[in-house]
Steps between C-alpha positions, in 0.01 A plus 500: 500500500637839405507762771293805423691805392408863451395430139250228583152632425222443748144454384172579669238263368132423530367152435138415451403197704229243445176667594611838368687627806839672476833450673779759487866427561860578401772287343814512289381213279139510381502163323640318804266675742185426300610137473551494879152642556353227282712195569695507823484535875682835457174662394352765723245350736229711334566362151549136602125454543412711195693329222552539216626856493572701187725800466277803442740792549867571562720806518880519540683696768867575555515383861328280751414809701320665207318176419391456862365854518302450180378160621361671809322758283345231280386298799298802614296498177156345486439207266321737264797737495735208433280389209516853357880507534531160332264599219685828439830312485359245254382784275827696527777263621788740430359803680659602828272563800 
C-alpha cells in the first residue's frame, strides 16, 4: 500500500442505497470504496444493510481536511437537497460548485 502524499486527491462522495437513501463519505479511491460498501465487512454500518449502493456523486479535494469539511456540509443537506445536487451534477458534470 502506498502512503498518501500531498498530491493524493481526496473525494467526497454520495452513494444511493437500496431504498433510495443516501450515504456520504470521503476516500482517496472511489472504486475501492464503492466495492467495500457493496462487498466487504469494511462497509459503513449504515450501508451494510442497504446494499447494493451506487455512486451518485463525487467531487475531488486537495486534502483530507477540505474533503472532511465538505463531507460535513453535505451531511447537513436534506435528501431532497442531495437529489438536487446529484441531478445538477449529472446535467453539468464539469461545472464547479
